[in-house]
Structure formats: C-alpha cells, structure tokens
N, C-alpha and C positions, 0 to 999 in steps of 0.2 A: 050021425056024426058029420056028414058032408054038409048039412044046414048049419051045424055050429061053426065049422071051417069057414063057411060062406059068409056068414053073418060077422065072424072076426075079422076076415078080409075086409068086407064092407066098411066096418068102423075103422080099422086101420087107416083104410084108404082117405076115408072122411077126416080122420085126425090129421094125417100127413098132409092133406091138399092144403090145409090151413098154416102150414109152417112157412116161415120166411127164412129160406136157407141163408141168406145173405146176412141175417141178424146174429149178434153177438152172443146169443144164448135164449134159452127158453124163459118164460115168466109165468109166474102163478096167475091164475085167472086171465089167461090169455083171451079166452073166448067169452069173457064176463059180459061184454057189451054185444057182441054180434049173436052171441047163442048160450044164453044164460045157464042152460042145463046141459051143455055139451059134455062138460067133465062127468057130471052125475051119470049121464046116459053110458060114456064109456066105462065108468068103473063099476055101475051095475051090470053090464054086459062082460066084463071081464069076471067078476064075482060069480055071476052064474056059470060061465064057461068052466072057470075052476071048480065050482062045485060039481058039475058034470064029469070033468076029468082033471084030477087034481096032477097029473103028468105035465099039463100044459104051463105050469108054473116055471119050470126048467126052460122051456123054450122061450117063455116071455123075459125071463133074466137073461138069457143068451141074446135074445134080439136087442136088449136095453143096452147090455154090454157092449156090442158090436157098435150100435148106433151111437151111444153116447162117450163110451170110452175111447173107443178107436178113431170114431170120426169126429169127435169134440163138439157134441150138441150144444 
C-alpha cells in the first residue's frame, strides 16, 4: 500500500509541476509535444491503482472537485 501511495504521489507531482498556474485553463493534449505519453502513463497508473483499491476513486473525485471547482482550474 505504501508503494502505491508513493507512486501516486510521484505521478501527481509530475503532473502538477507542468501546470502553468497563471493560464486561463487546462487544455487537452497539453503534454503532446513535450512528453507524448504523459497522459497515457497517468491514465494507466490511476487505472491500476483503482483496480487495487476501488475506494481511491472517492478521494480522486474529492481532489478534482477542490482543485477545479473551488480554485477554478
């Protein structure tokens, strides 16, 4: 379980480090030129984590809500 949380934290930091917080919003295929497989890696990692522990879905929805709805991502 600790390895899963560590892997999730590392992936989250990689994704967050690429955000431009002054931008007007997120865009689809943001990493297409700099790292074409970034979205696929994150998607596969999240899918594997959810297969191992389906209860993580609620936490991911909560994080998305607070990051995007409350902070206006």
